[in-house]
Structure formats: C-alpha cells, structure tokens
N, C-alpha and C positions, 0 to 999 in steps of 0.2 A: 545617865549619859555624861553629865558634867564631871562626875567622879572619874569615869573612864578617860575622858579627855585630859583631865588634870594629871592622871597617872602617866598617860602617854607623853604629855609635855615634859614631865620630870624625867622620864626614861630617855627621851630624846636629848635633853640637856646633859644627863649623866654620861651618855655614850658619845657625846660630841656632835650630835646631828643638829643642834640648834643653830639659829642664825648667827653669823660671826658678829662680834662686837664692832660697832661703828665708832670711828673717831673723827667724824666730820664728813665732808663731802668734797668732791673734786669735779670740776667741770672742765672738759677737754674740748678744745677747738682744733680740728684737723685741717691742715693745709697741705695740698699736694704741690710740691715745688718742681716736679718734673720726674715722676717715677714711672715704672713699668706696670704699676697697679698690683704687684704681688703683695706689697705691704698693706694696701687698702683691702685686699681680699681677706687677709688674716685679721686686720683691724675690724672688719665686719663680723667676724666670727666671735669676737669677745662679747657682743651683745646678745648672742644666741642663748638658748636654754642650757647648753653644756657649761659655758664659762660664766655667763650672766654677771657681767661686771657691775651691774647696777646694785647688786646685793651688797657691795662694798661701799656704796655711796658715790660711785664714779659714773658720770654720764657724759655723753657726747652732745655738745651744744652747737647751734648754728651761728651764733654771733660771738665775735671775740670780746664784746663788752660783757658777756656773761661768763667768760672763760678764766680759769686759773692756770691752765696749761695750754701752751701752743704746741701741738704735736705735728712735726714736719716730717713728711716722707719724700723720698726722691733726692736726686742730685740737684743742687741749687742751679737754676738757670738764670740768665741775665734778665729775662722778662718777668721773673717772679720776685725779684729783689724788692721792688717798690711795694708790691702787694703784701709781701711778708712783713715789711717794716710797718706798713699801715695797720695791719692786723695786730702786730705787737704793740704799737702805740695806743691802740684802742682798748687794750686789756687793762683791767684795774690791777693795782699793786697789792700785795706781792704777786709776782707772776713767774712762771717757770717756762722754759723752752725745752722740749724733748725732741731728740733726733731719733726717728724710728727707722731702723734698717741700716744696712751697710752703705747704701748710696748717700743717705743723709749724714752719716758719720764720716764721710770722706774716703771710703774705700775704693771708689771709682768703678763700681760694678757695671755701670752703663758705658764706660769708656770715657774718652775726653773729646772735647769739641771747643770751639771758640765761644759757643753760647753757654757752656757749663762752667760754673764757678767752683764746684766741688762740694765741700761740706757746708752745713748750715752755720757752723761757728765762724765762717768768714763774713757772715751778715749779722747774726745775733749771738748773744752769749748762751751757750747750751748748758743746761743744768743736769740733764738726764740723757744718757745714751742707751738705746735699746738695740743691741747688735743682732745680726742675722740677715739672711737673704732668702726669703723673708723671715722675720722672727716668728716663732711659734706663738699662737694665741696665749698659752699659759705663761710664756716669758713676758708678753706685753702686759698681761693682767698683774703679774707679780711686780713688774717695774712701775706700773701706775699706782699700785698699792704702796710701794716704797716712796713714790712721789707724794702721796697723800701724807705720809709721815714727815717727809722733808718739807712740804708746804707748811705744816703746822709749826715746825721749828723755824722756818724762814719768816713766817708771819710774826712770830714772837720777836725775832731779831730786828725786823724792820718796823716794828710798832713803836719804836722810840725808847727802848730800854736804854738806860744810861751806859755809855761807852760803846754802843754799836751804831753803825751807820749803814744805810742802805747801799747796795752796790752801785757804783757810778757807771752808767752805761751811756753817758753822754757822747762818747766818741763813736759808739756803734749805732746810735739812732740819729737820723737826720734832724736838723734843727727845724722847728716849726715857726 
C-alpha cells in the first residue's frame, strides 16, 4: 500500500498536480468603504473549494493587527475615512493597500454624491489595484498572489537595507 501511495505521489508531482510551492503567507483584512456588495460576493468565492485561496498561503483575517494587506471595496464615503485610517494605522509594517473593484479604483460606478470621496487613494496610498465590476474570483486570486510576491520584495526593502528608506506616508495618515 505504501509503495502504491509513493508511486501515486511521484506521478502527481511529475504531471503537475502537486501542491503549489509556497513562498510565505499573506493575511488580508477586508474593509467595505461603501460598495454595492458585488465585490464582496466575488471575494467570498475565493475561499470556496474551486478557487481555494488558502492553498497559496493567503487568508482573510478579522483584525487589522494580523493583516499584511488592507483590501478595500467600494467608493470611499466620508463616514468611512476615519475607520479606514484607524485600520491602516493598526496594521504592522510592511503593509499593502489593495483597491478591489472599479469603485475603489475611482471609476465612479456608483455615481457621485456629496458623501462620496471617490477612490481609495484619496485617503491611503494604494499599492495594488484589482479592476472589474465586480472582478472575477480568478483575477482576485492572481492579484493577491502577485501581492504575496510584492510583499516579500517590500519587506526586504523596508527591513533596513543600506540605501533604502520606507515610504513616507506621514501626509496621508492623521497624526496621533
């Protein structure tokens, strides 16, 4: 029986059915800044058995203190600015901000109002944009996998290598 399992394991690896190689992990904190819930529906699909984002080491977390990426959906509303900045301030460094969907990217899919600010980059520096209305789950997964690679590079750059400085976001974050 063990010989058969070993042969099956070697066969799976040879034809490319083995588990993908991991290069770390990525914890994502989702914040809805004022969306129509289309992006949230697609975001929920990435945890299902078809896309299974956890096999790549990516997980959705409940606390910004455990997050590497702040994933923002929806058009920024005036009432969510303070909450978004608080979540961003609570995140450990290095941190990334991802704008999921056309509304978060500033396309104005929900229209305009005095309570809407527009894109997320008016409040926080956006490192990753995932376009679509709503974006397909496979696009979300591939973008988050790219963020996993970007996070690895960014953590090296902000870890104090000679000649590199962390990005200054003092003008974007409120003073404490």
